[in-house]
N, C-alpha and C positions, 0 to 999 in steps of 0.2 A: 243075434250076434253078441257075442261077447267080448268086450274091449278088455284088452291086455293093460292093466294098469301100469305094470312095470315098463312096458314097451314106451308108453306114453311119457312116463317119466325120464326114460332114457333119452327119448326123441327131444323131449322139452330141455332137458340137460345140454345135450348136444347142440341144440340151436341157441342156448344160452352162451356156450361156449364159443362158437362159430361168431354169434353177434358180439361178443366181448372181444374176440380175436380181431373183428374188423375194425371196431371202435379202437381198439388198442394199437393197430397198424396205423389207422389215421391219426392217431395221437403223437405216436412215435415219429411220424413222418412230418406232421405241423412242427413238433420240436425240432426236428432236425433241419427243417426248413427255416425255422426261427433262429435257430443257432448260425447257420449258414449266413443268414441276413445280417446278422449282429455282428458276425466276424467280418462281412464285406463293409458294414458300416463303419468299423472300427478301423479298417484298413484305409477307407476313404478319408476318416477323420485325420489319421496320421499324415495322408497325403495332403490333406487341407493344411494342417499344421505347417508342412514343408512350403507350401505355395505361399502361405502367409508370411513366413520368415522372408523368402525371396521378394514378396511385395514390399515388405517393410524396408528391404535393402534399397529397393527402387524408390520408394517415397522417399527415404533419407537423402539420395543423390538429388533427387529432383528438388527437395528442400533447398539443399546445399547451393544448387545451381541459382534457384530463385533468390534465394537471400544473397547471394554474391551479386547478382544483377542489380538488385535495390541498392547494394552497396556503391556499386560503380556509378548508377545513376545519380546517387547522393552527391558523390565526388564531383561529377560533371555539372551538377546543378549549384554546388558550392563555388566551383570555378567560374561559372557564369555570373554568378550574384556578385563575386568579389571584382570582377572585370580587371584583375591584375596578372591574367594569364600565368596563374600558379601551375596548371598543366601545360606540358607541351602537347602540341597539336597532333604529333603522331600517337602520342598517349592516350588523347582524346578519342581519336579515331579507333585505336585498338580496343578501348573499352567499349565503344559503341557496337562493335562487331562481335565481342565477346560475350556481352550481357544478354543473357537468354531468358524470358520469361515464358517462353512458348513450348518448353518441355511437358508433355502430358503424361498423365498416370494413367497405365493401363494395366488392371487388375487380371489376375489369372482367374477367370472363371469356370474353367474346365471341371475342376473337381466339384464346385458347387453344384453345376449343372448335371453333373454324373450322380450325385445324391440326390437330386430331384428325380432324374428319369429312371432310376433304379427302385425307387421307393423307399430307399434306406434312410432318407430325411426324416419321414415321419418315425423312425424308429429311435432317433435322437431323444434321450430322455430330459435333458435339461431344457426348459422351455425358454431361459434366457438365452442360449445358444442358438436355437432355432430363430427366436426373434430377431437377434443382432445379425444374424447371417443373411435374413432376409433384407434388413436395412441395408446391410453392407453392399449386397450384390443387387439390389434393385433400387430403393429410394436413393441412396448415396451415391450409387453408379449412375444414375440418371443425371444428378446434379453435376458429376464431375465431367460427364459428356457434354452437358450443356455450357459450363463454364468453359471446358478446354476448346469446344467450337469458338466462343467469342473471343477467346485469347489468341487462338490461330489466326482468326479475321484481322485483329488488332496487330499482332506480328507481321502479317503481310504488309499492312498500311506503313508500321513503323520502319520496316526494312525498306521498303520503296522509298519513303522520303529520306531516310539516312542514305542510301546508295545514291539517290539522285542529288542531294545538296553536297555530298562530299567526294562524289565521284571516286569511289575506292575499289582498288584492285587489290586482292589479297591471294595468298597460297593456303590450301587446307591440308593438314596433316591428319588424316582420318585414323591415325593410331593413337593419337592423344586427345585428351578431352573426354567429356561425356557425351555418349550418343552420336554426335556430329561430328566429332573431331575437333581439332584447334585451327583457328585461323590465324594467319599471320600478315600484317598490313606490307605491302609491296609498294604501292603508290596511292596518292590522294591528292585532290584539291580542295583544301579547307576552305568552305564557305562562311567567312567570319560574319558576314550580315545575318544569315540564317541561325548561326550559333548563337547570338545574342538577341535572337526574336522570341517573342512570345509564344509564337507558333511551337519553336524547338523545346523551349522550357515546359510548355504545356503537354508536348507529347511525352517528355520524360517523366511528368507527373502522371500521366495516364498509365505509362508503363509500370510505374511504383504502384499504382492502384490495384492493377490486374495482378500484380505480384502478391502485395497484401493479401487480396481476397483469395487467391490460390493458395498461400500458405496457409491461411484459415482453414480452408477446406481440406488440405493435406493434413494438418494437425488433427482434425476431427476424425479423418478416415484413419490417421495412425492409432489414435486413442481407441476407437472401435476394434481395430486389428488386435492390439494388445489384449485387449479385454476378450474377445472371441478365442484367441490362444489359449487364454488361462481357463476358460469355459471348456474348451475342445480337450485339452490335457485332463481335465477333471473327469469328462464323459468318458475317455478310453482306460480310467484306471480300474 
């Protein structure tokens, strides 16, 4: 049987062309998928930057509220120490129901979770951004939840003692103030003995302590958010 060399060469060439075409199609498809995933990653990074901006506003509002509460507690403690009744009783009661150290920070985790679930997180080129995002939305978020829970428990204790000892009646305007509205004192029964007690002074000191601790945590979170935003902007350039 005579072998046709030309046919064999043609068959070989056709096979090589077909194989090359298959490989090329796989390559093109992989490139297309990679481009598509990178576009999705960049879109999610842009969305992440927007949520960071929104969270930074939330952080600023909570910090202002917490710092204001600490300032009010300092004013009341100064009045207690002076024993000269510098502050009017109604002003004291108003300060007590206005001072809030119990506002918790709730980060928007949706975009970060989407980066993880879609696999686009692994496409982030800057290692510092990946590391910082994991820190923000895992370790730091866990710390925030733990401290917020303790502050919530203290706030319940604080408000119970304030309302019990000063028998406060108030109205709330939910269109003013941050988150929960603004309270206005309507009536009260000022407990002067409790006001000058060590228990009350210690309660204010504990409230300030929680305020200082939470402010420190919020500062750390804010610092990491600002750095993450810088990395994210560089990522999508």
